[in-house]
C-alpha positions, 0 to 999 in steps of 0.5 A: 331080408335085404336092406338098402343102407346109407353108410356113415361116410356117405352121410358125412360127405353129404349131410343133406343126402336124400335117396328117393326109392321106388320098389316094384315087384311082379313087373313084366319088363319085356320089350314089345315093339308095338309100345315103342311110340309110347316110350318114344313120346315119353323120351321126347317129352323128357328131352324137351323139358331137359332144355330148362337145365342147360341154359348157360355156356359153358355146359359145366356151369349149368347148376345141375351139372356143376352141383354134381361135379362139385359132389364128385370132387369130395371123393376118389373117382375114376378119371372122367366119371360124371353123374348120370344126369350130366350124361343125359343132359350132355346128349341133349346139349348136343342135339341128340335124341333117345330111343327106347331101350326097355320099358322100365329104363325108358320110364326112368330116363324120361323123368331123369331128363324132365326133372334134372335128377340122377336116377338109377335102377337095379334088379333086386333079385341079383343083389347079394345081401344088403346094398350099401351106398358107401365108401369103397375099400378098393378092389371091389369087383365091378364088371361094367355094362358093355365091358368084358374086363373087371374094373375094380372100385377105387379106395375112397370111391362112393359106390353102391355095393353088396356082398359080391362087390360094386353095383354102381360106381361113383353114385350112379355113374356106371352100372354093373352087368351083374345087377342091371335091369333086363327084360327078365327083371321082375323085382326092381329098385329105382333110386333118385339121388339128391344132395341138396334141397332143390334136387330133393324137391325135384326128386320127390316129384319125379319118383311119384311120376315114375310110380304113376307111369309104372302103375299105368304100364306094368299094372303094379302099384310099387312102394315109395320109400326114402333114405336120409341121414335120419333114416339111413336104411330101408328094407328092399325085400323080405 
């Protein structure tokens, strides 16, 4: 049995934390170029909706950005680390567009943009033991997506971790190659991070929309779950 667990330190730092989860089994995440127009449309719609979250200057003063920057100041971070939703909104603010990557990633990126929420995803079968969102001891192995050298977690950094090391550093800032979603992923966990009530309300809408889109495309119902301070663990796989 694999669990996803919110560790006590994370709850101490973020007492209002809420992680909305979608578990998917039996999906076919292979890229079919004939579907590119569908996913491009999703991404374009998300990009247009994202404009509502970047209405002030400077960019860092937009509430979604400022909230996550303040959150990252509560724990040790690698210099330059930013929330995943800030990275997406930054691209929108610069007038950049998004192109299809893979079905599942395109679906959750489009809704991250649309609802201004921080979304991540992992290959459940590649997770070693339980997955924790907690405080790193420091030195946990981490090979980021797109890199060829280990970049170990820092002491006190809030990371997703399993028995082999870090999965995502600084919440969903950077993804490990070891557990990343690929075309061959059939069993996935999608998580949306919230640290306050407003984020949580948008997150609950977004995760249901992701579930609906996944059901339409993958023909898989998926299972919705939620972690909070009062419910700090869920079962990912039996």
